[in-house]
N, C-alpha and C positions, 0 to 999 in steps of 0.2 A: 504494500500500500504506500502510496506517496503521501507524505505528511508535510504540511505547510507551516508547522510550528516555527521553524527558523525565520520565516517571513516576518512574523510579528515581532520577534526580537530585533531583526534588522530594521524594520520600520521604526521601532521605538528608539533605536540608536541613531536614526537618521534625522534630517531636518524636515522630513515629510510627515504628513499625518494622513489619516483616511480621508479627511476633508480635502486636503490638497491633491490627493490621488484622484478623487472624484471630480473636483472642480477645476483644477489646474491641468491635470494630465489626462483627464477624460477616461479614467478607469471606472467601469460601472460598479454600482453597488452590488449588482448580481455577482460580479467577479470577486469582490471582497467577501461576499457570502460563501462562495465556493471555497475560497481560501480558509475561511473559518471552519467549514464543514469537511475539509479535506476531500472535496469533490474533484473529478477530473478537470484538468486545466489545459488549455491550448498552449503549445510551446511558444507561439507568437506572443501570447500574453506574458508568459514567464520571461521571455526576452525583453519585452517592454518594461517589466518590473525591474529586471536587472539593470537596464539602461537608466531608468529613473532613479533607482537607489544606488547606482554605481557599485554594484556588488556582483558576486559570482553566483551561479545557480545553486551552489551548496548553501548560500545564505538565504535562499528562498524555499527550497524543498529538500527532503531527505527520504530515502526509501527505507521503509520499516517492514520486514517480513510479517505477514498476517495470516492467520488461519482462514480468514474470510476472502483471501485472494482467489480470483477465478482460476480454476485448474487449467493447465496448459495442455 
């Protein structure tokens, strides 16, 4: 499972807020909700967040093995 917990710490340590992501950078509130709920995210959106926050992908997401992962 992809977990977006690192995103919230990265955001907290940045000069950005959820308000600025929505209003200045046009990140939708639905996208922020997906991040909160660890829902699937488009890689283009992850790329945008990395550019906005000037960080690496590891600062946005981490893979955590889960029993609920879809079988391959």
